[in-house]
Each structure stands twice: as structure tokens, then as C-alpha cells.
Backbone as a printed PyTorch tensor [residue, N CA C, xyz], in Angstrom:
tensor([[[32.2590, 21.3750, 64.6940],
         [32.0080, 20.9090, 66.0380],
         [31.0500, 21.8830, 66.7330]],

        [[30.0600, 21.3470, 67.4010],
         [29.0920, 22.1770, 68.1080],
         [29.6140, 22.4520, 69.5100]],

        [[29.6220, 23.7130, 69.8590],
         [30.0480, 24.1320, 71.1760],
         [28.7990, 24.2060, 72.0630]],

        [[28.8150, 23.5070, 73.1680],
         [27.6600, 23.4830, 74.0720],
         [27.2870, 24.8880, 74.5470]],

        [[28.2630, 25.8020, 74.5940],
         [27.9710, 27.1710, 75.0180],
         [27.0530, 27.9020, 74.0400]],

        [[26.9940, 27.4210, 72.7920],
         [26.1110, 28.0520, 71.8080],
         [24.6480, 27.8700, 72.1820]],

        [[24.3580, 26.8930, 73.0310],
         [22.9780, 26.6060, 73.3970],
         [22.6930, 26.9290, 74.8560]],

        [[23.4070, 27.9190, 75.3340],
         [23.1500, 28.4770, 76.6580],
         [22.3660, 29.7620, 76.4510]],

        [[21.2580, 29.9320, 77.1500],
         [20.4770, 31.1570, 76.9500],
         [21.3220, 32.4140, 77.1500]],

        [[21.1100, 33.3760, 76.2990],
         [21.8070, 34.6570, 76.3940],
         [21.3550, 35.3470, 77.6820]],

        [[22.3080, 35.7960, 78.4940],
         [21.9580, 36.3810, 79.7960],
         [21.1650, 37.6750, 79.6750]],

        [[21.1950, 38.3110, 78.5000],
         [20.4100, 39.5410, 78.3310],
         [18.9230, 39.2850, 78.4970]],

        [[18.4720, 38.0530, 78.1970],
         [17.0600, 37.7460, 78.4000],
         [16.7090, 37.7610, 79.8850]],

        [[17.6440, 37.3610, 80.7410],
         [17.4030, 37.4250, 82.1880],
         [17.2200, 38.8650, 82.6520]],

        [[17.9420, 39.7670, 82.0080],
         [17.9050, 41.1740, 82.4040],
         [16.6250, 41.8540, 81.9370]],

        [[16.1790, 41.5440, 80.7310],
         [15.0540, 42.2870, 80.1570],
         [13.7220, 41.5580, 80.2070]],

        [[13.7000, 40.3360, 80.6840],
         [12.4350, 39.6060, 80.6540],
         [12.3450, 38.5950, 81.7810]],

        [[11.2140, 37.9440, 81.7940],
         [11.0020, 36.8470, 82.7350],
         [11.0690, 35.5040, 82.0210]],

        [[11.7280, 35.4770, 80.8940],
         [11.8030, 34.2510, 80.1020],
         [12.9680, 33.4020, 80.5850]],

        [[12.7190, 32.5890, 81.5840],
         [13.8020, 31.7530, 82.1090],
         [13.9080, 30.4210, 81.3780]],

        [[12.9030, 30.0940, 80.5570],
         [12.9710, 28.8880, 79.7330],
         [12.6750, 29.2690, 78.2830]],

        [[13.0440, 28.3780, 77.3770],
         [12.7510, 28.6460, 75.9720],
         [11.2410, 28.7420, 75.7460]],

        [[10.4870, 27.9230, 76.4450],
         [ 9.0310, 27.9380, 76.2910],
         [ 8.4440, 29.2920, 76.6910]],

        [[ 8.9460, 29.8800, 77.7770],
         [ 8.4870, 31.2160, 78.1890],
         [ 8.9130, 32.2670, 77.1650]],

        [[10.1260, 32.1500, 76.6810],
         [10.6200, 33.0500, 75.6390],
         [ 9.7190, 32.9620, 74.4030]],

        [[ 9.4410, 31.7350, 73.9780],
         [ 8.6070, 31.5210, 72.7910],
         [ 7.2150, 32.1230, 72.9830]],

        [[ 6.6280, 31.9080, 74.1410],
         [ 5.2770, 32.4180, 74.4030],
         [ 5.2490, 33.9410, 74.4700]],

        [[ 6.3100, 34.5540, 74.9750],
         [ 6.3190, 36.0070, 75.2000],
         [ 6.9210, 36.8240, 74.0620]],

        [[ 7.7880, 36.2180, 73.2570],
         [ 8.5340, 37.0210, 72.2790],
         [ 8.4240, 36.5670, 70.8310]],

        [[ 7.9870, 35.3600, 70.5950],
         [ 7.8860, 34.8980, 69.2110],
         [ 6.4410, 35.0070, 68.7460]],

        [[ 6.2510, 35.1720, 67.4630],
         [ 4.8890, 35.2990, 66.9500],
         [ 4.4910, 34.0420, 66.1940]],

        [[ 3.1900, 33.8500, 66.0930],
         [ 2.6480, 32.6470, 65.4520],
         [ 2.3370, 32.8650, 63.9670]],

        [[ 2.3390, 34.1060, 63.5040],
         [ 1.9970, 34.4070, 62.1140],
         [ 2.9860, 33.7290, 61.1720]],

        [[ 2.4640, 33.0260, 60.1960],
         [ 3.2800, 32.4100, 59.1550],
         [ 2.7980, 32.9460, 57.8140]],

        [[ 3.6730, 32.9430, 56.8410],
         [ 3.2560, 33.3560, 55.5100],
         [ 2.3680, 32.2790, 54.9070]],

        [[ 1.4400, 32.7200, 54.0800],
         [ 0.5520, 31.7890, 53.3960],
         [ 1.3770, 30.8540, 52.5080]],

        [[ 0.9520, 29.6250, 52.3960],
         [ 1.6920, 28.6420, 51.5930],
         [ 1.7840, 29.0250, 50.1220]],

        [[ 0.8600, 29.8480, 49.6560],
         [ 0.8590, 30.2420, 48.2450],
         [ 1.8460, 31.3600, 47.9310]],

        [[ 2.4620, 31.9470, 48.9630],
         [ 3.4720, 32.9960, 48.7470],
         [ 4.6420, 32.3910, 47.9700]],

        [[ 5.2630, 33.1970, 47.1220],
         [ 6.3950, 32.7620, 46.3030],
         [ 7.4640, 32.0680, 47.1560]],

        [[ 8.0380, 30.9910, 46.6240],
         [ 8.9970, 30.1780, 47.3770],
         [10.1950, 30.9650, 47.8980]],

        [[10.7340, 31.8720, 47.0870],
         [11.9240, 32.5950, 47.5590],
         [11.5800, 33.4580, 48.7820]],

        [[10.3580, 33.9690, 48.8340],
         [ 9.9230, 34.7580, 49.9920],
         [ 9.7160, 33.8290, 51.1880]],

        [[ 9.1230, 32.6640, 50.9510],
         [ 8.9470, 31.6820, 52.0310],
         [10.2880, 31.2310, 52.5940]],

        [[11.2910, 31.1000, 51.7280],
         [12.6330, 30.7090, 52.1900],
         [13.2030, 31.7590, 53.1410]],

        [[13.0360, 33.0320, 52.7920],
         [13.4710, 34.0980, 53.7060],
         [12.7240, 33.9950, 55.0370]],

        [[11.4230, 33.7850, 54.9720],
         [10.6090, 33.7070, 56.1910],
         [11.0850, 32.5820, 57.1020]],

        [[11.4560, 31.4560, 56.5200],
         [11.9590, 30.3330, 57.3020],
         [13.2480, 30.7060, 58.0300]],

        [[14.1420, 31.3720, 57.3440],
         [15.4040, 31.8130, 57.9590],
         [15.1210, 32.7960, 59.0940]],

        [[14.2090, 33.7110, 58.8590],
         [13.8610, 34.7160, 59.8700],
         [13.2950, 34.0330, 61.1140]],

        [[12.3900, 33.0790, 60.9240],
         [11.8110, 32.3600, 62.0700],
         [12.8970, 31.6410, 62.8630]],

        [[13.8320, 31.0320, 62.1680],
         [14.9150, 30.3240, 62.8650],
         [15.8000, 31.3040, 63.6440]],

        [[16.1290, 32.4200, 63.0220],
         [16.9480, 33.4180, 63.7220],
         [16.2420, 33.9210, 64.9830]],

        [[14.9500, 34.1410, 64.8790],
         [14.2110, 34.5870, 66.0740],
         [14.2410, 33.5170, 67.1560]],

        [[14.0910, 32.2580, 66.7700],
         [14.1950, 31.1740, 67.7580],
         [15.5830, 31.1670, 68.3980]],

        [[16.6120, 31.2880, 67.5650],
         [17.9830, 31.2260, 68.0630],
         [18.3760, 32.4680, 68.8580]],

        [[17.5900, 33.5250, 68.7540],
         [17.9230, 34.7270, 69.5250],
         [17.8170, 34.4740, 71.0340]],

        [[17.1580, 33.4030, 71.4240],
         [17.1390, 33.0230, 72.8370],
         [18.5600, 32.6960, 73.3010]],

        [[19.3630, 32.1970, 72.3850],
         [20.7470, 31.8270, 72.7010],
         [21.7540, 32.9080, 72.3150]],

        [[21.3930, 33.7370, 71.3550],
         [22.2500, 34.8470, 70.9290],
         [21.3320, 36.0340, 70.6400]],

        [[21.1950, 36.8970, 71.6190],
         [20.2250, 37.9940, 71.5730],
         [20.2890, 38.7900, 70.2740]],

        [[21.4640, 39.0380, 69.7660],
         [21.6400, 39.9000, 68.5990],
         [21.0580, 39.3020, 67.3130]],

        [[20.6550, 38.0420, 67.3570],
         [20.0080, 37.4630, 66.1780],
         [18.6750, 38.1540, 65.8760]],

        [[18.0910, 38.8430, 66.8560],
         [16.8760, 39.6210, 66.5910],
         [17.1920, 40.6940, 65.5420]],

        [[18.2960, 41.3750, 65.7310],
         [18.6990, 42.4210, 64.7840],
         [19.0000, 41.8200, 63.4120]],

        [[19.6650, 40.6820, 63.3910],
         [19.9610, 40.0090, 62.1220],
         [18.6410, 39.6070, 61.4460]],

        [[17.6930, 39.1070, 62.2300],
         [16.3910, 38.7230, 61.6780],
         [15.6840, 39.9290, 61.0570]],

        [[15.7790, 41.0840, 61.7000],
         [15.1500, 42.2800, 61.1320],
         [15.8230, 42.6700, 59.8190]],

        [[17.1280, 42.6060, 59.7760],
         [17.8370, 42.9490, 58.5330],
         [17.4170, 42.0130, 57.3940]],

        [[17.2980, 40.7300, 57.6640],
         [16.8770, 39.7840, 56.6320],
         [15.3990, 40.0040, 56.2920]],

        [[14.6110, 40.3990, 57.2820],
         [13.2090, 40.7370, 57.0160],
         [13.1280, 41.8820, 56.0220]],

        [[13.9980, 42.8520, 56.1450],
         [13.9840, 43.9820, 55.2170],
         [14.3930, 43.5530, 53.8100]],

        [[15.2970, 42.5920, 53.7170],
         [15.6290, 42.0360, 52.4040],
         [14.4150, 41.3030, 51.8430]],

        [[13.7470, 40.5140, 52.6790],
         [12.5430, 39.8060, 52.2520],
         [11.4670, 40.7970, 51.8070]],

        [[11.3420, 41.8990, 52.5340],
         [10.3740, 42.9420, 52.1750],
         [10.6660, 43.4790, 50.7770]],

        [[11.9150, 43.7900, 50.4960],
         [12.2740, 44.3250, 49.1850],
         [12.0150, 43.2950, 48.0790]],

        [[12.3920, 42.0480, 48.3160],
         [12.1300, 40.9760, 47.3470],
         [10.6170, 40.8510, 47.1230]],

        [[ 9.8380, 40.9590, 48.1870],
         [ 8.3770, 40.8540, 48.0910],
         [ 7.7850, 41.9870, 47.2710]],

        [[ 8.2380, 43.2080, 47.5060],
         [ 7.7270, 44.3510, 46.7480],
         [ 8.0070, 44.1490, 45.2630]],

        [[ 9.2180, 43.7390, 44.9450],
         [ 9.5580, 43.5160, 43.5360],
         [ 8.7150, 42.3850, 42.9400]],

        [[ 8.4950, 41.3340, 43.7000],
         [ 7.6810, 40.2100, 43.2280],
         [ 6.2420, 40.6620, 42.9620]],

        [[ 5.6340, 41.3160, 43.9390],
         [ 4.2310, 41.7090, 43.7800],
         [ 4.0710, 42.8450, 42.7660]],

        [[ 5.0810, 43.6630, 42.6310],
         [ 5.0330, 44.6870, 41.5820],
         [ 4.9100, 44.0010, 40.2240]],

        [[ 5.7440, 43.0050, 39.9890],
         [ 5.6990, 42.2900, 38.7170],
         [ 4.3570, 41.5770, 38.5400]],

        [[ 3.8580, 40.9530, 39.6110],
         [ 2.5730, 40.2370, 39.5490],
         [ 1.4310, 41.1960, 39.2040]],

        [[ 1.3530, 42.3170, 39.9160],
         [ 0.2240, 43.2270, 39.7510],
         [ 0.3480, 44.1440, 38.5320]],

        [[ 1.5250, 44.6390, 38.2850],
         [ 1.7040, 45.6290, 37.2200],
         [ 1.9940, 44.9920, 35.8620]],

        [[ 2.3860, 43.7200, 35.8710],
         [ 2.6670, 42.9950, 34.6250],
         [ 3.7230, 43.6870, 33.7630]],

        [[ 4.7140, 44.2520, 34.4240],
         [ 5.8110, 44.8670, 33.6810],
         [ 7.1100, 44.6550, 34.4400]],

        [[ 8.2360, 44.7480, 33.7380],
         [ 9.5270, 44.5210, 34.4010],
         [ 9.7480, 45.4870, 35.5730]],

        [[10.4460, 44.9720, 36.5600],
         [10.7510, 45.7720, 37.7470],
         [11.9190, 46.6780, 37.4230]],

        [[11.6260, 47.9760, 37.3590],
         [12.6660, 48.9820, 37.1170],
         [12.3970, 50.1360, 38.0590]],

        [[13.4570, 50.7450, 38.5030],
         [13.3050, 51.8900, 39.3870],
         [13.6620, 51.5560, 40.8120]],

        [[13.6290, 52.5950, 41.6290],
         [13.9830, 52.4450, 43.0400],
         [12.7710, 51.9300, 43.8140]],

        [[13.0360, 51.3950, 44.9610],
         [11.9940, 50.8010, 45.7910],
         [10.8670, 51.7980, 46.0840]],

        [[11.2190, 53.0460, 46.3460],
         [10.1990, 54.0580, 46.6610],
         [ 9.1870, 54.2050, 45.5320]],

        [[ 9.6650, 54.2190, 44.2850],
         [ 8.7290, 54.3930, 43.1670],
         [ 7.8940, 53.1330, 42.9450]],

        [[ 8.4560, 51.9660, 43.1820],
         [ 7.6880, 50.7240, 43.0610],
         [ 6.5620, 50.6930, 44.0920]],

        [[ 6.8850, 51.0930, 45.3130],
         [ 5.8790, 51.1210, 46.3780],
         [ 4.7920, 52.1370, 46.0440]],

        [[ 5.1960, 53.3100, 45.6130],
         [ 4.2200, 54.3570, 45.2880],
         [ 3.2540, 53.8730, 44.2030]],

        [[ 3.7940, 53.2130, 43.1880],
         [ 2.9400, 52.7210, 42.1060],
         [ 2.0050, 51.6150, 42.6010]],

        [[ 2.5170, 50.7050, 43.4300],
         [ 1.6560, 49.6570, 43.9970],
         [ 0.5410, 50.2650, 44.8450]],

        [[ 0.9150, 51.2410, 45.6650],
         [-0.0840, 51.8580, 46.5430],
         [-1.1590, 52.5830, 45.7430]],

        [[-0.7930, 53.2410, 44.6560],
         [-1.7810, 54.0070, 43.8990],
         [-2.6080, 53.1350, 42.9520]],

        [[-2.0120, 52.0690, 42.4090],
         [-2.7490, 51.2870, 41.4150],
         [-3.4620, 50.0710, 41.9910]],

        [[-2.8630, 49.4190, 42.9690],
         [-3.4190, 48.1630, 43.4590],
         [-4.0450, 48.3150, 44.8450]],

        [[-3.3230, 48.9430, 45.7270],
         [-3.8010, 49.0210, 47.1060],
         [-4.8590, 50.1080, 47.2820]],

        [[-4.8160, 51.1200, 46.4630],
         [-5.7490, 52.2360, 46.4400],
         [-6.0450, 52.7430, 47.8330]],

        [[-7.2060, 52.4790, 48.3610],
         [-7.5920, 53.0770, 49.6410],
         [-7.2210, 52.2170, 50.8420]],

        [[-6.6820, 51.0440, 50.6050],
         [-6.2690, 50.2070, 51.7360],
         [-5.0990, 50.8760, 52.4410]],

        [[-5.1260, 50.8220, 53.7400],
         [-4.0300, 51.4160, 54.5040],
         [-2.7570, 50.6230, 54.2240]],

        [[-1.6920, 51.3250, 53.9490],
         [-0.4360, 50.6660, 53.5980],
         [ 0.6840, 51.1430, 54.5100]],

        [[ 1.4400, 50.1890, 54.9900],
         [ 2.6180, 50.4860, 55.8000],
         [ 3.8920, 50.3530, 54.9730]],

        [[ 3.7510, 50.1330, 53.6820],
         [ 4.9180, 49.8310, 52.8470],
         [ 5.9550, 50.9410, 52.8590]],

        [[ 5.5050, 52.1890, 52.7990],
         [ 6.4570, 53.3110, 52.8100],
         [ 7.1850, 53.3770, 54.1470]],

        [[ 6.4690, 53.1330, 55.2350],
         [ 7.1010, 53.1160, 56.5600],
         [ 8.1640, 52.0250, 56.6260]],

        [[ 7.8340, 50.8370, 56.1260],
         [ 8.8120, 49.7460, 56.1140],
         [10.0400, 50.1300, 55.2980]],

        [[ 9.8090, 50.8230, 54.1880],
         [10.9320, 51.2440, 53.3390],
         [11.8500, 52.1970, 54.0970]],

        [[11.2730, 53.1260, 54.8630],
         [12.0960, 54.0560, 55.6450],
         [12.9380, 53.2980, 56.6830]],

        [[12.3350, 52.3260, 57.3230],
         [13.0730, 51.5170, 58.3030],
         [14.1840, 50.7370, 57.6030]],

        [[13.8610, 50.1580, 56.4450],
         [14.8650, 49.4390, 55.6540],
         [16.0370, 50.3440, 55.3220]],

        [[15.7280, 51.5820, 54.9010],
         [16.7980, 52.5210, 54.5500],
         [17.6710, 52.8530, 55.7540]],

        [[17.0490, 53.0400, 56.9090],
         [17.8350, 53.3340, 58.1230],
         [18.7750, 52.1810, 58.4600]],

        [[18.2990, 50.9530, 58.3160],
         [19.1310, 49.7960, 58.6210],
         [20.2250, 49.5810, 57.5770]],

        [[19.8860, 49.8420, 56.3240],
         [20.8190, 49.5870, 55.2290],
         [21.9020, 50.6460, 55.1360]],

        [[21.5290, 51.8860, 55.3670],
         [22.4530, 53.0010, 55.1740],
         [22.9340, 53.5490, 56.5160]],

        [[23.5030, 52.6770, 57.2940],
         [24.0200, 53.0890, 58.5930],
         [25.4550, 52.6160, 58.7410]],

        [[26.1900, 53.3290, 59.5540],
         [27.5400, 52.8690, 59.8700],
         [27.6280, 52.5300, 61.3540]],

        [[26.4620, 52.4200, 61.9670],
         [26.4120, 52.0830, 63.3950],
         [26.1370, 50.5970, 63.5650]],

        [[26.5910, 50.0660, 64.6710],
         [26.2680, 48.6950, 65.0380],
         [25.0560, 48.7790, 65.9520]],

        [[23.9750, 48.1740, 65.5450],
         [22.7340, 48.2700, 66.3020],
         [22.4120, 46.9580, 66.9840]],

        [[21.9550, 47.0540, 68.2160],
         [21.3410, 45.9270, 68.9100],
         [19.9560, 46.4280, 69.2910]],

        [[18.9590, 45.8270, 68.6850],
         [17.6040, 46.3310, 68.8090],
         [16.8450, 45.6320, 69.9270]],

        [[15.8160, 46.2880, 70.4570],
         [15.0420, 45.7020, 71.5570],
         [14.1350, 44.5820, 71.0570]],

        [[13.6870, 43.7240, 71.9640],
         [12.8280, 42.6100, 71.5620],
         [11.4970, 43.0670, 70.9560]],

        [[11.0880, 44.2810, 71.2190],
         [ 9.8370, 44.7710, 70.6430],
         [ 9.9000, 44.8450, 69.1240]],

        [[11.0780, 44.8090, 68.5530],
         [11.2460, 44.8560, 67.1000],
         [10.6200, 43.6240, 66.4420]],

        [[10.4240, 42.5630, 67.2090],
         [ 9.7860, 41.3580, 66.6880],
         [ 8.3660, 41.6830, 66.2050]],

        [[ 7.7010, 42.6240, 66.8480],
         [ 6.3540, 43.0420, 66.4070],
         [ 6.4120, 43.6340, 64.9980]],

        [[ 7.4440, 44.3970, 64.7030],
         [ 7.6100, 44.9510, 63.3600],
         [ 7.8010, 43.8310, 62.3430]],

        [[ 8.6090, 42.8510, 62.6860],
         [ 8.8210, 41.7160, 61.7850],
         [ 7.4830, 41.0210, 61.5200]],

        [[ 6.7070, 40.8180, 62.5600],
         [ 5.4000, 40.1770, 62.3770],
         [ 4.5000, 41.0240, 61.4790]],

        [[ 4.5210, 42.3370, 61.6480],
         [ 3.6900, 43.2070, 60.8100],
         [ 4.0740, 43.0980, 59.3320]],

        [[ 5.3460, 42.9210, 59.0580],
         [ 5.7850, 42.7540, 57.6720],
         [ 5.2730, 41.4210, 57.1240]],

        [[ 5.2980, 40.3730, 57.9250],
         [ 4.7160, 39.0940, 57.5150],
         [ 3.2300, 39.2940, 57.1920]],

        [[ 2.5220, 40.0070, 58.0490],
         [ 1.0870, 40.2540, 57.8460],
         [ 0.8600, 41.0400, 56.5600]],

        [[ 1.6980, 42.0330, 56.2880],
         [ 1.5630, 42.8210, 55.0620],
         [ 1.8000, 41.9640, 53.8140]],

        [[ 2.7820, 41.0790, 53.8770],
         [ 3.0390, 40.1820, 52.7430],
         [ 1.8360, 39.2610, 52.5360]],

        [[ 1.2810, 38.7410, 53.6230],
         [ 0.0720, 37.9240, 53.5040],
         [-1.0670, 38.7280, 52.8850]],

        [[-1.1490, 40.0110, 53.2250],
         [-2.1750, 40.8660, 52.6450],
         [-2.0060, 41.0270, 51.1450]],

        [[-0.7690, 41.2090, 50.6960],
         [-0.5090, 41.3050, 49.2570],
         [-0.8430, 39.9860, 48.5570]],

        [[-0.5030, 38.8770, 49.1920],
         [-0.8030, 37.5700, 48.6080],
         [-2.3090, 37.3390, 48.5400]],

        [[-3.0210, 37.7110, 49.5740],
         [-4.4800, 37.5750, 49.5860],
         [-5.1050, 38.4260, 48.4930]],

        [[-4.6050, 39.6370, 48.3330],
         [-5.0930, 40.5250, 47.2770],
         [-4.8400, 39.9110, 45.8980]],

        [[-3.6830, 39.3130, 45.7320],
         [-3.3490, 38.6400, 44.4670],
         [-4.3640, 37.5440, 44.1720]],

        [[-4.6730, 36.7460, 45.1740],
         [-5.6270, 35.6350, 44.9980],
         [-7.0290, 36.1810, 44.7170]],

        [[-7.4520, 37.1790, 45.4960],
         [-8.7910, 37.7540, 45.3210],
         [-8.9810, 38.3510, 43.9280]],

        [[-7.9420, 38.9640, 43.3960],
         [-8.0290, 39.6100, 42.0810],
         [-7.7330, 38.6480, 40.9350]],

        [[-7.3960, 37.4170, 41.2820],
         [-7.1970, 36.3970, 40.2630],
         [-5.9020, 36.4920, 39.4770]],

        [[-4.8520, 36.9840, 40.1110],
         [-3.5490, 37.0790, 39.4240],
         [-2.8450, 35.7500, 39.4550]]])
């Protein structure tokens, strides 16, 4: 049964923003970046869930934090996917070593935020605190989408 209260805007948005309607919230807090259609389906599935959670955060503010946590899972799945695509070998080792190898062999001189994302992932994963993150965290989620698109574009350009 759907409770009508589930679709009442979270009052925290009144406190921290001028988003009195969903349309204002969408214009001010949601991003338009989507993953390229050629990105692996399992990664696209994560992206769809993340987009929905961000939309629903208008009604339950803490869904922003949940969306970031799932974004970090999507990030890890993406690194493992692109590692296999680019390196043509089984994925073994910790995330840090996979990122380091991708950065040195494939990304070379391109600026990479992958290590930074990994540090954020580790902070979120290895915590015993309950976090409620600010709406600015949505920018980080968008940057991860952009980075995944960059890896996909590189894959296409190099003919993988």
C-alpha cells in the first residue's frame, strides 16, 4: 500500500534551499548527464537506480546519501569492467592496484580522478557512522558519471 506521506516533500529542502516545487528541485539539484548508451548494461542499471534515488530525495532527503553509496558501487563495478576491457586479463587484486594500472597503461597523461573516487568510496564503505550528506554531493555523483563516460569514449576511440 502506498502511503501518501511518502510523496510529501522532505522539509529539509525548505530549510536548505528555495526548491518549493519538484521542478525547482530538479532544476537546482539534479544533473542532466546520462551515461552513454554503449556503456555496459550492468553499469547502466546502476545509473538508472541512482537517478531514481536522486529524484526521490525530494521526498526523502537521505536518498542522496544512498545514491552516493550506490554510485560508489557502480564506480567499483566500472573500474573492474574497464580494467578487463583495456588490460585483457582477469580482474585480480584490490581496487587501488586496478586503478593504478589503468592510470599508467591506458589513461597515461589524462587527468584522472579515479584515485580520489576510491578514497571517497573507502570512507563511505569503512565507516561506522551514519552520514547524511549535503546536496552538493550530487556534483560528485555527476563527476563519476562523466568519468565513466570518459572511459567508455576512450574504449570506443581505441577500438576495444
